[in-house]
C-alpha positions in Angstrom: 0.1 0.0 0.0 1.3 3.4 -0.8 1.6 6.5 1.1 -0.6 9.3 -0.5 -1.6 12.8 0.1 -2.8 12.1 3.6 -1.2 9.1 4.3 -2.0 5.5 3.2 -4.8 5.4 0.7 -7.1 2.9 -0.6 -8.9 4.7 -3.6 -12.3 4.6 -5.5 -12.2 2.6 -8.8 -14.8 2.1 -11.6 -14.9 -0.1 -14.5 -15.7 1.4 -17.9 -18.7 -0.1 -19.8 -16.3 -1.9 -22.2 -14.9 -3.9 -19.2 -11.3 -3.0 -20.4 -10.7 0.4 -18.8 -10.5 1.2 -15.1 -10.4 4.7 -13.8 -9.0 5.4 -10.3 -7.6 7.9 -8.1 -3.8 7.3 -7.1 -2.1 7.9 -3.8 -1.1 11.5 -5.1 -4.8 12.5 -5.8 -4.5 12.0 -9.5 -7.4 10.4 -11.7 -5.7 7.7 -13.9 -7.4 5.6 -16.7 -5.8 2.3 -17.2 -6.3 0.2 -20.3 -6.1 -3.2 -18.9 -5.4 -4.7 -22.3 -2.5 -2.5 -23.1 -1.4 -1.5 -19.7 -1.1 2.1 -20.9 -2.0 4.6 -18.2 -3.2 8.0 -18.8 -3.8 11.1 -16.1 -6.7 13.2 -16.6 -6.5 15.6 -13.5 -6.4 15.9 -9.8 -9.4 14.8 -7.9 -11.2 11.9 -6.3 -14.3 9.4 -6.4 -14.1 9.0 -10.7 -16.8 7.3 -12.3 -17.9 6.4 -16.0 -20.9 7.6 -17.8 -23.1 4.5 -18.6 -21.9 4.9 -22.4 -18.5 5.2 -21.6 -18.0 8.4 -23.3 -17.3 10.6 -20.1 -15.7 10.4 -16.8 -16.8 12.5 -13.9 -14.9 13.2 -10.7 -14.8 15.5 -7.9 -12.3 18.3 -8.3 -11.3 19.8 -5.0 -7.9 20.7 -5.6 -6.5 24.0 -6.8 -8.4 25.7 -9.6 -11.8 24.5 -8.4 -14.4 26.9 -9.0 -16.2 25.7 -5.9 -15.2 23.2 -3.3 -16.3 19.7 -4.7 -17.0 20.7 -8.2 -17.7 18.0 -10.4 -15.7 17.6 -13.8 -16.5 16.0 -17.0 -13.7 14.9 -19.2 -14.6 13.4 -22.6 -12.9 10.1 -23.4 -11.7 10.1 -27.2 -12.5 6.9 -28.9 -14.6 5.6 -26.4 -15.7 1.9 -26.8 -19.3 1.8 -26.5 
């Protein structure tokens, strides 16, 4: 177990509807998308509690780090090449 932004962290994860990609928050408070077939990981921003839209075209997460307009703003990130 790693040591994260506030000590040891167990983060939330969510599988994409295509059952190939996983989105999670790492120990440093960054949202990561991992393609389990290729092992490629892509960082998409700082935040927590990531989840996929039902069609796999978007990821939503809480952005409570610097630059948030309001505490606990949700951010939507389009996923290019989404497999539906």
